N, C-alpha and C positions, 0 to 999 in steps of 0.2 A: 583401335590399338592393334588388333590382330591383322588387319589388312596392311597397316604400315610395316609390320614385321615381315609379312609374306612378301610385300613388294621389295623391301630391303634385301631379303634373302635372295629373291630372283635377280636383283641387280648385282649382288655379289657373285652369284653363280655365272651370270653373263660376263661380268668383268673377268672372272677367273678363266673362263673358257676362251675369251679373246686373247688373253695373255699366253695361254698354253699353245696357241698356234704358231708362236715364234720359235724357230728351231735354234737350239744352242749350237754355236759354230763347231764345237767338238763332235757333234753328231752329224755334221754335213756329209753329203755324198761327194766323192771326188772322181771326176771324169777326166780322161786324158784324150786329147785330140791331136792329130798330126795333119800336116798338109804341106803344100807348096805355094809360094807366092812368086809371081813373075814380075819383072819390071813393068810399071805402069798399071798393075792390076788394082782393082777396086774391091777387094774383100771377097775372093772366092777361094776356097769353098766356105759355105756357111755351116757351122757346127751348131746343132740344136740340143737343148736339154730342157727338161721340164721341172718346174718346182710346184710343190703342193702346199707349201706353207711359207710364211715370212721368215726372213733371216738374212744372214750375211753372205755375200758373194765375194770370192777372191779369184783372181786370174793370175797365174804365174807362167811365164814362158820359161821352159826348161832347156830348149836347145834351138839354135839357129845355125844351119849349116849350108854354105861353107862359112858364114859368119863375117866378122869384122864390119858390121853394118848396124843400122837401125831397122826395126820392123814395126809397123803400126799395128795396134791391137784395139779392138772395140767390142763392146757388148750392147745388147739391146733386146727388144722383144720382137718376135716374128710378126710381121705385118704382111699378109699375103704370102708372096714367095721371097720377100726381102727381110733383111735385118734392120729394124727401125732403131737406129743408133741412139743410145742413151749416154754413153761415155766412151772416150777414146784416149789413147796415149801412144807413145812410142817407147820401145824397149831396145836398149843397146845390147849387143852380144856380150858386152862386158858386165851386164847386170842380170845375167841368167839366174834363175832360181829365187829371185826376189819377187814379192807380190807387185804386180804391175797395176792392177785395178782392184779396188775395194768398193763395194756398194751395199746398201741395205735394200733388199727386195721386199716389197710389200704386196705386190700383185701376184697371184697364182697364175701359172700359164707356161707357155713355151717361150724360152729365151734363146738367144744365139750369141755366138762369139766368132770372130773372124779376124784374120791377120790380113794386112794390106801393105802395099808400097807406101812409105811415109811421106811422099812428096806433098800430099794435101795438108800435112802438118807443118810444112815449111822446112822439112829436112831434105837432105840429098836423097834422090831416088835410088832405087836398087839398080845396080849394074848388071847383075846376074840373078837368076832365080835363087830363092832361099827355101830350104826345107825347114820346117819348124815343128816343135812339139810344145804343147801347153797343157796345163791342168786347170780345171775349173772346179772350185769347191762351192757347193751350193746347198741350200736346204732341200 
């Protein structure tokens, strides 16, 4: 009987510690990244950030200048010197300040976000270079 109680207590402790590794989104870190995307570019520069616990990721584009266009946004995990894409979308300059990407991150490690010419998403390509600023909220 005592062994069962000890085993049950150990299981409860393990389950509780596993749950505590998930970060409450209100305690996320917010990082701001800026860069420039030229016509026909494929996601340069790569902006990196590191997570040490599971939780929610949100990416919001806050500016596109000169604007009046779409900009591709993607996130993933660093694989070598590249950003291994896990999700991508396009953001219109009319939708600035709205969350563009939301994801649940379960693996600790180095992640990346990058902006790109949205031609590969079936949208009209950039005619001129665009400067952007985006925020990444992560655990």
